[in-house]
DOLUM-952547 format. One record per atom (N, C-alpha, C): x, y, z; atom name; residue number from 1; residue in one letter. Coordinates in steps of 0.02 Angstrom, whole numbers. Layout:
<doses>
- X|Y|Z|CA|NUM|A
...
</doses>
This chain:
<doses>
- 42|-60|0|N|1|X
- 0|0|1|CA|1|X
- 45|62|0|C|1|X
- 38|103|-52|N|2|X
- 79|163|-59|CA|2|X
- 41|222|-32|C|2|X
- 51|236|34|N|3|X
- 14|290|67|CA|3|X
- 49|356|55|C|3|X
- 11|405|33|N|4|X
- 39|472|21|CA|4|X
- 19|521|75|C|4|X
- -38|506|108|N|5|X
- -62|554|159|CA|5|X
- -100|515|212|C|5|X
- -96|539|275|N|6|X
- -128|505|330|CA|6|X
- -153|554|383|C|6|X
- -214|544|405|N|7|X
- -242|581|461|CA|7|X
- -244|534|521|C|7|X
- -219|557|578|N|8|X
- -216|514|637|CA|8|X
- -253|546|694|C|8|X
- -311|517|710|N|9|X
- -349|537|770|CA|9|X
- -361|612|775|C|9|X
- -384|640|719|N|10|X
- -393|713|718|CA|10|X
- -463|732|746|C|10|X
- -464|777|795|N|11|X
- -525|808|818|CA|11|X
- -516|882|813|C|11|X
- -567|915|785|N|12|X
- -560|989|773|CA|12|X
- -624|1025|791|C|12|X
- -616|1082|826|N|13|X
- -671|1127|841|CA|13|X
- -658|1194|807|C|13|X
- -706|1220|769|N|14|X
- -702|1288|744|CA|14|X
- -703|1336|804|C|14|X
- -676|1396|796|N|15|X
- -678|1445|851|CA|15|X
- -749|1456|877|C|15|X
- -758|1458|941|N|16|X
- -819|1474|975|CA|16|X
- -873|1420|965|C|16|X
- -855|1362|940|N|17|X
- -903|1307|931|CA|17|X
- -892|1255|986|C|17|X
- -948|1229|1014|N|18|X
- -943|1180|1067|CA|18|X
- -945|1109|1040|C|18|X
- -969|1100|979|N|19|X
- -972|1034|948|CA|19|X
- -915|1028|897|C|19|X
- -877|972|898|N|20|X
- -823|965|851|CA|20|X
- -847|958|778|C|20|X
- -812|988|732|N|21|X
- -826|980|661|CA|21|X
- -799|914|636|C|21|X
- -746|889|667|N|22|X
- -718|823|651|CA|22|X
- -702|789|717|C|22|X
- -716|723|722|N|23|X
- -705|688|784|CA|23|X
- -666|623|770|C|23|X
- -607|617|801|N|24|X
- -566|556|800|CA|24|X
- -559|530|728|C|24|X
- -542|574|682|N|25|X
- -536|555|612|CA|25|X
- -469|522|598|C|25|X
- -471|461|574|N|26|X
- -410|425|554|CA|26|X
- -424|394|484|C|26|X
- -382|412|436|N|27|X
- -391|387|367|CA|27|X
- -324|392|332|C|27|X
- -312|345|285|N|28|X
- -254|346|244|CA|28|X
- -274|354|171|C|28|X
- -233|391|132|N|29|X
- -246|400|63|CA|29|X
- -189|370|23|C|29|X
- -205|328|-27|N|30|X
- -154|294|-67|CA|30|X
- -142|331|-133|C|30|X
- -83|326|-158|N|31|X
- -63|360|-218|CA|31|X
- -105|336|-277|C|31|X
- -129|384|-318|N|32|X
- -162|367|-381|CA|32|X
- -234|348|-375|C|32|X
- -264|352|-316|N|33|X
- -335|333|-308|CA|33|X
- -379|394|-307|C|33|X
- -441|385|-328|N|34|X
- -491|437|-323|CA|34|X
- -539|420|-267|C|34|X
- -541|461|-215|N|35|X
- -582|451|-157|CA|35|X
- -646|494|-162|C|35|X
- -705|463|-164|N|36|X
- -766|498|-165|CA|36|X
- -788|511|-93|C|36|X
- -799|575|-74|N|37|X
- -819|593|-6|CA|37|X
- -893|612|-8|C|37|X
- -934|576|30|N|38|X
- -1006|587|29|CA|38|X
- -1032|592|101|C|38|X
- -1093|616|105|N|39|X
- -1126|623|170|CA|39|X
- -1175|682|166|C|39|X
- -1221|685|214|N|40|X
- -1270|740|215|CA|40|X
- -1238|807|228|C|40|X
- -1275|862|218|N|41|X
- -1249|928|233|CA|41|X
- -1230|932|306|C|41|X
- -1175|965|320|N|42|X
- -1152|973|389|CA|42|X
- -1117|912|416|C|42|X
- -1098|865|373|N|43|X
- -1067|803|396|CA|43|X
- -993|811|411|C|43|X
- -961|865|385|N|44|X
- -890|875|396|CA|44|X
- -849|868|334|C|44|X
- -880|862|277|N|45|X
- -844|850|214|CA|45|X
- -798|908|194|C|45|X
- -825|970|197|N|46|X
- -784|1027|179|CA|46|X
- -729|1039|230|C|46|X
- -744|1027|294|N|47|X
- -691|1034|345|CA|47|X
- -636|983|334|C|47|X
- -654|923|313|N|48|X
- -604|873|294|CA|48|X
- -559|898|238|C|48|X
- -589|928|189|N|49|X
- -548|956|133|CA|49|X
- -501|1010|158|C|49|X
- -527|1053|201|N|50|X
- -485|1107|229|CA|50|X
- -429|1078|272|C|50|X
- -444|1024|307|N|51|X
- -393|991|348|CA|51|X
- -335|965|304|C|51|X
- -353|933|249|N|52|X
- -302|903|206|CA|52|X
- -258|958|176|C|52|X
- -287|1016|162|N|53|X
- -249|1071|132|CA|53|X
- -212|1114|181|C|53|X
- -221|1100|247|N|54|X
- -185|1138|298|CA|54|X
- -219|1201|322|C|54|X
- -280|1213|297|N|55|X
- -318|1271|320|CA|55|X
- -348|1263|388|C|55|X
- -355|1200|409|N|56|X
- -377|1182|476|CA|56|X
- -318|1150|512|C|56|X
- -295|1181|567|N|57|X
- -320|1244|596|CA|57|X
- -283|1306|573|C|57|X
- -235|1298|527|N|58|X
- -189|1353|508|CA|58|X
- -224|1418|491|C|58|X
- -276|1416|451|N|59|X
- -311|1477|430|CA|59|X
- -371|1492|475|C|59|X
- -411|1442|492|N|60|X
- -474|1452|528|CA|60|X
- -463|1459|603|C|60|X
- -407|1434|630|N|61|X
- -398|1434|702|CA|61|X
- -439|1380|735|C|61|X
- -454|1388|798|N|62|X
- -492|1337|834|CA|62|X
- -449|1288|870|C|62|X
- -482|1239|902|N|63|X
- -446|1188|941|CA|63|X
- -436|1126|898|C|63|X
- -375|1096|903|N|64|X
- -356|1043|859|CA|64|X
- -313|992|896|C|64|X
- -329|931|889|N|65|X
- -286|877|915|CA|65|X
- -278|824|860|C|65|X
- -225|785|864|N|66|X
- -210|735|813|CA|66|X
- -157|760|766|C|66|X
- -149|725|710|N|67|X
- -97|741|664|CA|67|X
- -115|722|591|C|67|X
- -92|765|544|N|68|X
- -98|749|474|CA|68|X
- -27|745|444|C|68|X
- -12|690|409|N|69|X
- 55|681|382|CA|69|X
- 52|673|306|C|69|X
- 99|705|273|N|70|X
- 105|699|200|CA|70|X
- 175|670|188|C|70|X
- 177|612|153|N|71|X
- 241|579|142|CA|71|X
- 278|569|210|C|71|X
- 240|549|260|N|72|X
- 267|532|327|CA|72|X
- 293|593|365|C|72|X
- 280|653|340|N|73|X
- 304|713|373|CA|73|X
- 243|756|394|C|73|X
- 245|784|455|N|74|X
- 187|825|478|CA|74|X
- 172|881|428|C|74|X
- 107|893|417|N|75|X
- 87|942|367|CA|75|X
- 115|1011|379|C|75|X
- 119|1031|443|N|76|X
- 141|1099|459|CA|76|X
- 213|1109|441|C|76|X
- 252|1056|432|N|77|X
- 323|1063|414|CA|77|X
- 331|1091|343|C|77|X
- 279|1086|301|N|78|X
- 286|1107|231|CA|78|X
- 279|1183|223|C|78|X
- 245|1216|269|N|79|X
- 237|1289|264|CA|79|X
- 203|1308|200|C|79|X
- 228|1362|168|N|80|X
- 199|1387|105|CA|80|X
- 210|1337|48|C|80|X
- 257|1293|55|N|81|X
- 271|1243|3|CA|81|X
- 217|1192|-5|C|81|X
- 167|1192|40|N|82|X
- 113|1143|35|CA|82|X
- 73|1151|-29|C|82|X
- 69|1213|-55|N|83|X
- 30|1226|-117|CA|83|X
- 59|1187|-175|C|83|X
- 123|1171|-173|N|84|X
- 155|1134|-228|CA|84|X
- 137|1060|-224|C|84|X
- 118|1038|-163|N|85|X
- 104|968|-152|CA|85|X
- 29|952|-159|C|85|X
- -13|997|-133|N|86|X
- -85|984|-131|CA|86|X
- -123|1043|-161|C|86|X
- -161|1028|-215|N|87|X
- -203|1079|-246|CA|87|X
- -274|1075|-217|C|87|X
- -305|1133|-207|N|88|X
- -371|1135|-175|CA|88|X
- -417|1177|-219|C|88|X
- -471|1146|-242|N|89|X
- -523|1182|-282|CA|89|X
- -585|1186|-238|C|89|X
- -604|1247|-221|N|90|X
- -660|1258|-174|CA|90|X
- -728|1253|-210|C|90|X
- -780|1253|-168|N|91|X
- -848|1245|-195|CA|91|X
- -867|1297|-244|C|91|X
- -855|1360|-229|N|92|X
- -877|1415|-272|CA|92|X
- -816|1440|-312|C|92|X
- -812|1425|-377|N|93|X
- -753|1443|-414|CA|93|X
- -742|1518|-421|C|93|X
- -795|1558|-413|N|94|X
- -789|1632|-415|CA|94|X
- -742|1656|-360|C|94|X
- -745|1624|-301|N|95|X
- -702|1647|-246|CA|95|X
- -629|1626|-256|C|95|X
- -616|1582|-303|N|96|X
- -547|1561|-316|CA|96|X
- -512|1606|-366|C|96|X
- -550|1650|-399|N|97|X
- -518|1697|-445|CA|97|X
- -484|1753|-405|C|97|X
- -428|1777|-432|N|98|X
- -391|1830|-397|CA|98|X
- -430|1897|-398|C|98|X
- -467|1907|-453|N|99|X
- -504|1970|-460|CA|99|X
- -462|2028|-486|C|99|X
- -398|2016|-499|N|100|X
- -354|2070|-519|CA|100|X
- -324|2057|-588|C|100|X
- -337|2001|-618|N|101|X
- -310|1984|-684|CA|101|X
- -361|1993|-738|C|101|X
- -340|2019|-795|N|102|X
- -388|2037|-847|CA|102|X
- -398|1983|-899|C|102|X
- -356|1932|-899|N|103|X
- -364|1877|-947|CA|103|X
- -358|1810|-910|C|103|X
- -387|1760|-942|N|104|X
- -381|1690|-913|CA|104|X
- -310|1670|-908|C|104|X
- -270|1684|-961|N|105|X
- -199|1665|-959|CA|105|X
- -164|1693|-898|C|105|X
- -175|1758|-883|N|106|X
- -144|1789|-826|CA|106|X
- -169|1760|-761|C|106|X
- -234|1743|-758|N|107|X
- -263|1713|-700|CA|107|X
- -230|1646|-683|C|107|X
- -221|1605|-733|N|108|X
- -191|1539|-724|CA|108|X
- -118|1547|-703|C|108|X
- -85|1598|-728|N|109|X
- -13|1609|-713|CA|109|X
- -2|1640|-646|C|109|X
- -56|1668|-616|N|110|X
- -49|1708|-555|CA|110|X
- -14|1670|-497|C|110|X
- -34|1610|-486|N|111|X
- -5|1571|-430|CA|111|X
- 70|1559|-441|C|111|X
- 90|1544|-502|N|112|X
- 161|1534|-516|CA|112|X
- 200|1598|-504|C|112|X
- 171|1655|-523|N|113|X
- 206|1718|-512|CA|113|X
- 215|1729|-436|C|113|X
- 165|1714|-397|N|114|X
- 171|1724|-325|CA|114|X
- 222|1678|-292|C|114|X
- 233|1620|-325|N|115|X
- 281|1571|-299|CA|115|X
- 352|1585|-324|C|115|X
- 360|1636|-367|N|116|X
- 426|1652|-390|CA|116|X
- 453|1608|-444|C|116|X
- 411|1576|-481|N|117|X
- 433|1532|-536|CA|117|X
- 465|1574|-590|C|117|X
- 521|1553|-617|N|118|X
- 554|1593|-670|CA|118|X
- 507|1607|-729|C|118|X
- 511|1666|-756|N|119|X
- 466|1687|-810|CA|119|X
- 466|1639|-870|C|119|X
- 525|1614|-887|N|120|X
- 530|1570|-945|CA|120|X
- 494|1504|-936|C|120|X
- 481|1486|-871|N|121|X
- 445|1423|-857|CA|121|X
- 368|1432|-856|C|121|X
- 347|1493|-844|N|122|X
- 276|1504|-832|CA|122|X
- 235|1491|-892|C|122|X
- 253|1519|-951|N|123|X
- 212|1512|-1010|CA|123|X
- 198|1441|-1029|C|123|X
- 248|1396|-1037|N|124|X
- 233|1327|-1055|CA|124|X
- 191|1290|-1005|C|124|X
- 199|1307|-942|N|125|X
- 157|1274|-891|CA|125|X
- 84|1296|-893|C|125|X
- 76|1361|-907|N|126|X
- 7|1389|-913|CA|126|X
- -26|1359|-973|C|126|X
- 9|1357|-1029|N|127|X
- -19|1329|-1091|CA|127|X
- -39|1256|-1081|C|127|X
- 1|1217|-1046|N|128|X
- -14|1147|-1035|CA|128|X
- -75|1140|-987|C|128|X
- -80|1181|-936|N|129|X
- -136|1178|-890|CA|129|X
- -199|1198|-927|C|129|X
- -198|1247|-970|N|130|X
- -256|1267|-1008|CA|130|X
- -276|1210|-1057|C|130|X
- -227|1177|-1085|N|131|X
- -243|1121|-1130|CA|131|X
- -278|1064|-1092|C|131|X
- -253|1049|-1033|N|132|X
- -282|995|-992|CA|132|X
- -355|1010|-974|C|132|X
- -371|1074|-968|N|133|X
- -440|1093|-945|CA|133|X
- -483|1121|-1002|C|133|X
- -456|1118|-1064|N|134|X
- -494|1140|-1123|CA|134|X
- -516|1213|-1119|C|134|X
- -472|1258|-1100|N|135|X
- -489|1329|-1097|CA|135|X
- -444|1370|-1142|C|135|X
- -408|1338|-1187|N|136|X
- -363|1377|-1230|CA|136|X
- -400|1429|-1272|C|136|X
- -462|1413|-1294|N|137|X
- -498|1457|-1339|CA|137|X
- -519|1522|-1307|C|137|X
- -520|1527|-1242|N|138|X
- -536|1591|-1212|CA|138|X
- -479|1614|-1165|C|138|X
- -417|1600|-1186|N|139|X
- -359|1620|-1145|CA|139|X
- -354|1695|-1136|C|139|X
- -378|1735|-1186|N|140|X
- -372|1807|-1181|CA|140|X
- -434|1842|-1161|C|140|X
- -484|1804|-1138|N|141|X
- -546|1834|-1113|CA|141|X
- -541|1850|-1039|C|141|X
- -584|1896|-1017|N|142|X
- -585|1914|-946|CA|142|X
- -619|1856|-908|C|142|X
- -585|1829|-857|N|143|X
- -615|1771|-822|CA|143|X
- -681|1787|-788|C|143|X
- -693|1850|-772|N|144|X
- -756|1869|-739|CA|144|X
- -815|1872|-787|C|144|X
- -801|1862|-851|N|145|X
- -856|1863|-901|CA|145|X
- -871|1794|-928|C|145|X
- -847|1743|-895|N|146|X
- -858|1675|-919|CA|146|X
- -918|1643|-884|C|146|X
- -940|1586|-909|N|147|X
- -994|1549|-880|CA|147|X
- -969|1513|-817|C|147|X
- -1015|1487|-779|N|148|X
- -996|1451|-717|CA|148|X
- -950|1391|-732|C|148|X
- -967|1353|-784|N|149|X
- -927|1295|-801|CA|149|X
- -859|1315|-826|C|149|X
- -854|1369|-864|N|150|X
- -789|1393|-888|CA|150|X
- -746|1417|-829|C|150|X
- -777|1452|-783|N|151|X
- -740|1476|-724|CA|151|X
- -716|1419|-682|C|151|X
- -756|1365|-677|N|152|X
- -735|1307|-641|CA|152|X
- -673|1276|-671|C|152|X
- -671|1275|-739|N|153|X
- -612|1248|-773|CA|153|X
- -551|1294|-764|C|153|X
- -563|1359|-761|N|154|X
- -507|1405|-746|CA|154|X
- -481|1393|-677|C|154|X
- -524|1382|-629|N|155|X
- -503|1367|-561|CA|155|X
- -462|1303|-559|C|155|X
- -484|1252|-596|N|156|X
- -446|1189|-600|CA|156|X
- -377|1202|-631|C|156|X
- -376|1240|-685|N|157|X
- -312|1254|-719|CA|157|X
- -265|1291|-673|C|157|X
- -291|1338|-632|N|158|X
- -250|1377|-587|CA|158|X
- -217|1333|-534|C|158|X
- -248|1276|-518|N|159|X
- -219|1228|-473|CA|159|X
- -173|1181|-508|C|159|X
- -193|1155|-566|N|160|X
- -153|1107|-602|CA|160|X
- -87|1135|-626|C|160|X
- -84|1200|-640|N|161|X
- -23|1232|-665|CA|161|X
- 34|1224|-615|C|161|X
- 18|1213|-551|N|162|X
- 69|1203|-501|CA|162|X
- 91|1130|-496|C|162|X
- 56|1086|-534|N|163|X
- 72|1015|-539|CA|163|X
- 74|981|-469|C|163|X
- 21|988|-430|N|164|X
- 21|955|-363|CA|164|X
- 10|880|-372|C|164|X
- 37|842|-326|N|165|X
- 28|769|-328|CA|165|X
- -42|749|-305|C|165|X
- -70|788|-259|N|166|X
- -137|775|-230|CA|166|X
- -185|831|-247|C|166|X
- -245|814|-267|N|167|X
- -296|864|-282|CA|167|X
- -356|854|-235|C|167|X
- -376|907|-201|N|168|X
- -435|906|-158|CA|168|X
- -486|950|-192|C|168|X
- -543|921|-212|N|169|X
- -592|957|-251|CA|169|X
- -661|953|-217|C|169|X
- -685|1009|-197|N|170|X
- -746|1013|-155|CA|170|X
- -806|1034|-196|C|170|X
- -849|987|-212|N|171|X
- -911|998|-249|CA|171|X
- -903|1040|-312|C|171|X
- -865|1017|-359|N|172|X
- -848|1058|-418|CA|172|X
- -907|1068|-465|C|172|X
- -961|1029|-460|N|173|X
- -1016|1036|-508|CA|173|X
- -1080|1060|-475|C|173|X
- -1075|1086|-414|N|174|X
- -1136|1107|-378|CA|174|X
- -1176|1161|-414|C|174|X
- -1141|1203|-454|N|175|X
- -1174|1259|-487|CA|175|X
- -1176|1250|-563|C|175|X
- -1163|1188|-588|N|176|X
- -1156|1179|-660|CA|176|X
- -1215|1140|-688|C|176|X
- -1228|1150|-753|N|177|X
- -1279|1111|-787|CA|177|X
- -1249|1044|-809|C|177|X
- -1290|997|-835|N|178|X
- -1265|930|-852|CA|178|X
- -1206|932|-902|C|178|X
- -1208|974|-952|N|179|X
- -1153|975|-1000|CA|179|X
- -1087|999|-968|C|179|X
- -1092|1052|-927|N|180|X
- -1032|1077|-894|CA|180|X
- -1006|1027|-842|C|180|X
- -1053|992|-810|N|181|X
- -1035|941|-763|CA|181|X
- -994|886|-796|C|181|X
- -1018|864|-856|N|182|X
- -980|814|-894|CA|182|X
- -909|837|-911|C|182|X
- -905|901|-933|N|183|X
- -839|929|-949|CA|183|X
- -791|924|-890|C|183|X
- -815|942|-831|N|184|X
- -773|941|-771|CA|184|X
- -753|869|-753|C|184|X
- -800|824|-759|N|185|X
- -783|754|-741|CA|185|X
- -738|722|-793|C|185|X
- -742|744|-856|N|186|X
- -694|719|-905|CA|186|X
- -623|739|-885|C|186|X
- -616|800|-861|N|187|X
- -551|824|-838|CA|187|X
- -527|784|-777|C|187|X
- -573|773|-730|N|188|X
- -556|735|-670|CA|188|X
- -534|663|-689|C|188|X
- -568|634|-736|N|189|X
- -549|567|-759|CA|189|X
- -480|567|-789|C|189|X
- -462|616|-829|N|190|X
- -396|619|-858|CA|190|X
- -343|629|-804|C|190|X
- -358|668|-755|N|191|X
- -310|679|-699|CA|191|X
- -298|616|-661|C|191|X
- -352|578|-650|N|192|X
- -345|514|-617|CA|192|X
- -301|467|-658|C|192|X
- -313|465|-723|N|193|X
- -274|421|-768|CA|193|X
- -200|440|-769|C|193|X
- -186|504|-755|N|194|X
- -116|526|-755|CA|194|X
- -79|510|-690|C|194|X
- -116|481|-642|N|195|X
- -84|459|-580|CA|195|X
- -94|504|-520|C|195|X
- -134|557|-528|N|196|X
- -147|602|-470|CA|196|X
- -189|566|-418|C|196|X
- -177|582|-356|N|197|X
- -220|561|-301|CA|197|X
- -273|616|-292|C|197|X
- -336|595|-293|N|198|X
- -391|645|-294|CA|198|X
- -440|630|-237|C|198|X
- -457|682|-200|N|199|X
- -509|680|-150|CA|199|X
- -565|725|-176|C|199|X
- -623|695|-188|N|200|X
- -678|728|-222|CA|200|X
- -742|727|-180|C|200|X
- -766|785|-160|N|201|X
- -830|791|-127|CA|201|X
- -882|804|-182|C|201|X
- -936|766|-182|N|202|X
- -985|775|-235|CA|202|X
- -1052|745|-212|C|202|X
- -1106|783|-222|N|203|X
- -1173|760|-205|CA|203|X
- -1206|717|-259|C|203|X
- -1181|724|-321|N|204|X
- -1209|686|-377|CA|204|X
- -1183|614|-373|C|204|X
- -1220|574|-337|N|205|X
- -1197|508|-315|CA|205|X
- -1183|460|-373|C|205|X
- -1219|468|-427|N|206|X
- -1207|424|-484|CA|206|X
- -1140|437|-516|C|206|X
- -1117|499|-514|N|207|X
- -1051|516|-538|CA|207|X
- -997|490|-493|C|207|X
- -1008|494|-427|N|208|X
- -961|466|-380|CA|208|X
- -953|390|-393|C|208|X
- -1010|358|-402|N|209|X
- -1009|285|-414|CA|209|X
- -971|269|-478|C|209|X
- -976|311|-527|N|210|X
- -944|300|-593|CA|210|X
- -868|309|-590|C|210|X
- -845|358|-553|N|211|X
- -775|378|-558|CA|211|X
- -731|359|-498|C|211|X
- -759|353|-439|N|212|X
- -718|343|-379|CA|212|X
- -693|271|-373|C|212|X
- -637|264|-341|N|213|X
- -609|198|-323|CA|213|X
- -633|177|-254|C|213|X
- -631|224|-208|N|214|X
- -653|211|-139|CA|214|X
- -699|267|-116|C|214|X
- -739|250|-68|N|215|X
- -789|297|-42|CA|215|X
- -775|311|33|C|215|X
- -779|376|52|N|216|X
- -775|395|121|CA|216|X
- -843|425|140|C|216|X
- -875|398|190|N|217|X
- -942|422|212|CA|217|X
- -935|457|277|C|217|X
- -957|522|277|N|218|X
- -955|562|338|CA|218|X
- -1025|573|364|C|218|X
- -1030|578|431|N|219|X
- -1092|594|464|CA|219|X
- -1078|626|532|C|219|X
- -1102|685|543|N|220|X
- -1095|721|606|CA|220|X
- -1021|727|627|C|220|X
- -979|741|576|N|221|X
- -907|752|591|CA|221|X
- -865|690|599|C|221|X
- -896|632|587|N|222|X
- -859|570|594|CA|222|X
- -855|532|527|C|222|X
- -800|500|515|N|223|X
- -794|455|458|CA|223|X
- -825|388|481|C|223|X
- -886|374|456|N|224|X
- -923|317|482|CA|224|X
- -917|254|438|C|224|X
- -898|265|375|N|225|X
- -889|207|331|CA|225|X
- -836|224|279|C|225|X
- -799|172|259|N|226|X
- -748|180|208|CA|226|X
- -739|113|173|C|226|X
- -733|114|107|N|227|X
- -723|52|69|CA|227|X
- -733|60|-4|C|227|X
- -729|4|-41|N|228|X
- -738|4|-112|CA|228|X
- -811|20|-129|C|228|X
- -820|55|-185|N|229|X
- -888|77|-203|CA|229|X
- -935|18|-214|C|229|X
- -911|-38|-240|N|230|X
- -954|-95|-251|CA|230|X
- -981|-123|-186|C|230|X
- -945|-113|-131|N|231|X
- -969|-138|-66|CA|231|X
- -1013|-85|-33|C|231|X
- -991|-23|-32|N|232|X
- -1027|28|5|CA|232|X
- -1094|46|-25|C|232|X
- -1097|50|-91|N|233|X
- -1160|71|-122|CA|233|X
- -1215|17|-123|C|233|X
- -1198|-41|-97|N|234|X
- -1249|-93|-88|CA|234|X
- -1265|-101|-13|C|234|X
- -1240|-56|26|N|235|X
- -1251|-57|99|CA|235|X
- -1316|-23|116|C|235|X
- -1365|-59|139|N|236|X
- -1431|-31|153|CA|236|X
- -1431|23|206|C|236|X
- -1380|22|251|N|237|X
- -1379|70|305|CA|237|X
- -1360|142|283|C|237|X
- -1337|149|220|N|238|X
- -1318|214|197|CA|238|X
- -1376|264|200|C|238|X
- -1436|241|179|N|239|X
- -1493|285|178|CA|239|X
- -1513|308|248|C|239|X
- -1498|267|298|N|240|X
- -1512|287|368|CA|240|X
- -1467|347|388|C|240|X
- -1410|354|353|N|241|X
- -1365|409|367|CA|241|X
- -1380|472|326|C|241|X
- -1434|467|286|N|242|X
- -1452|523|243|CA|242|X
- -1414|527|179|C|242|X
- -1387|470|157|N|243|X
- -1347|466|96|CA|243|X
- -1385|427|44|C|243|X
- -1393|456|-17|N|244|X
- -1426|419|-71|CA|244|X
- -1378|365|-99|C|244|X
- -1408|317|-132|N|245|X
- -1369|267|-167|CA|245|X
- -1381|276|-243|C|245|X
- -1334|253|-285|N|246|X
- -1344|264|-357|CA|246|X
- -1407|232|-384|C|246|X
- -1435|263|-436|N|247|X
- -1498|236|-465|CA|247|X
- -1488|166|-488|C|247|X
- -1430|150|-516|N|248|X
- -1419|82|-541|CA|248|X
- -1418|32|-485|C|248|X
- -1390|52|-427|N|249|X
- -1389|7|-370|CA|249|X
- -1460|-5|-345|C|249|X
- -1502|46|-346|N|250|X
- -1573|38|-328|CA|250|X
- -1606|-13|-373|C|250|X
- -1593|-6|-439|N|251|X
- -1624|-50|-487|CA|251|X
- -1600|-122|-474|C|251|X
- -1534|-131|-465|N|252|X
- -1509|-199|-451|CA|252|X
- -1537|-231|-390|C|252|X
- -1544|-190|-338|N|253|X
- -1574|-217|-276|CA|253|X
- -1644|-239|-287|C|253|X
- -1683|-200|-325|N|254|X
- -1753|-216|-338|CA|254|X
- -1758|-279|-379|C|254|X
- -1714|-289|-428|N|255|X
- -1713|-349|-469|CA|255|X
- -1700|-412|-426|C|255|X
- -1654|-404|-380|N|256|X
- -1638|-462|-335|CA|256|X
- -1701|-478|-292|C|256|X
- -1734|-427|-270|N|257|X
- -1795|-438|-229|CA|257|X
- -1849|-474|-269|C|257|X
- -1848|-462|-336|N|258|X
- -1897|-495|-380|CA|258|X
- -1876|-564|-402|C|258|X
- -1817|-586|-378|N|259|X
- -1794|-653|-391|CA|259|X
- -1747|-660|-450|C|259|X
- -1723|-605|-479|N|260|X
- -1674|-608|-533|CA|260|X
- -1607|-630|-507|C|260|X
- -1576|-682|-534|N|261|X
- -1515|-711|-505|CA|261|X
- -1453|-669|-521|C|261|X
- -1443|-615|-485|N|262|X
- -1384|-573|-496|CA|262|X
- -1328|-597|-451|C|262|X
- -1266|-601|-479|N|263|X
- -1209|-619|-440|CA|263|X
- -1193|-564|-390|C|263|X
- -1201|-502|-411|N|264|X
- -1191|-443|-367|CA|264|X
- -1234|-387|-393|C|264|X
- -1247|-341|-349|N|265|X
- -1287|-281|-367|CA|265|X
- -1242|-233|-403|C|265|X
- -1258|-212|-464|N|266|X
- -1215|-164|-500|CA|266|X
- -1222|-95|-469|C|266|X
- -1169|-54|-475|N|267|X
- -1172|14|-450|CA|267|X
- -1155|65|-505|C|267|X
- -1130|40|-563|N|268|X
- -1113|85|-619|CA|268|X
- -1148|60|-682|C|268|X
- -1150|103|-731|N|269|X
- -1182|84|-797|CA|269|X
- -1146|24|-828|C|269|X
- -1080|26|-827|N|270|X
- -1041|-29|-856|CA|270|X
- -1056|-96|-822|C|270|X
- -1060|-95|-756|N|271|X
- -1076|-157|-719|CA|271|X
- -1146|-180|-736|C|271|X
- -1193|-134|-745|N|272|X
- -1261|-152|-763|CA|272|X
- -1263|-185|-833|C|272|X
- -1225|-157|-880|N|273|X
- -1222|-187|-946|CA|273|X
- -1195|-257|-943|C|273|X
- -1141|-265|-907|N|274|X
- -1110|-334|-903|CA|274|X
- -1159|-382|-869|C|274|X
- -1198|-357|-820|N|275|X
- -1246|-400|-787|CA|275|X
- -1300|-422|-835|C|275|X
- -1324|-376|-878|N|276|X
- -1376|-393|-926|CA|276|X
- -1350|-442|-978|C|276|X
- -1287|-431|-998|N|277|X
- -1257|-478|-1047|CA|277|X
- -1252|-548|-1018|C|277|X
- -1234|-552|-955|N|278|X
- -1227|-618|-923|CA|278|X
- -1295|-651|-917|C|278|X
- -1346|-611|-902|N|279|X
- -1413|-641|-894|CA|279|X
- -1441|-666|-961|C|279|X
- -1429|-628|-1013|N|280|X
- -1457|-646|-1078|CA|280|X
- -1413|-691|-1118|C|280|X
- -1348|-695|-1099|N|281|X
- -1302|-740|-1133|CA|281|X
- -1285|-719|-1204|C|281|X
- -1289|-652|-1216|N|282|X
- -1270|-626|-1283|CA|282|X
- -1248|-555|-1277|C|282|X
- -1218|-530|-1331|N|283|X
- -1194|-461|-1332|CA|283|X
- -1253|-411|-1332|C|283|X
- -1246|-358|-1294|N|284|X
- -1294|-305|-1294|CA|284|X
- -1261|-242|-1319|C|284|X
- -1291|-210|-1368|N|285|X
- -1260|-148|-1394|CA|285|X
- -1305|-89|-1379|C|285|X
</doses>
């Protein structure tokens, strides 16, 4: 198991709060996996993202016990260099824009400028980040005049340009239509294929089922379940925690109840197709 990051018994209180936002959180993240983070509102998902990025307690303050380690080294030892290791895309992409750059190209380059990257290195890195996120066509447009989906891709490019090993992405499609959502998930899929470790918070459960390797389920500040998606999304207790299960898993469960001899309940479209092929004994197109 190639562990890149580990949380050890973390409990955290926001300032002036009596109830912890995270309680006794222990979890390990392996290199190259996509972790889907799910749970009801207020479960601690965004706080978990902030913890991984070092904003808890570094930026927010509050009471904190436990430890977060990156490559076996305490997170606080990285200081400002943590931005090179872990990229963080927040829920609202508008808040991630600097607000002072007049073009998308300049916006994507802004972080590298602040980090003191040599000028001759900036342009090729910006061009590559824009290529990865399909925003080359509006490189010279004002980022504040773009659509929500386009701004989300600019936010992703602004993080990718720093080439972090780990990406923490908090609800990237919450404000996007289906087409823009697909564009963002196509990018996430390519990043996963390139070997990035990705922590993704997302309420669109069917997309989590499609793309994630493992699932982390949060409830009331606690990590209550963790495992492979094929196991977790067939767990009937999820709904008791206020978590939906994928539509395909619901269908598979209903078919089993009706006596259809399924070897396992599918949770993705591809698994459902394979299941139907096995049942009918022929190719389905």
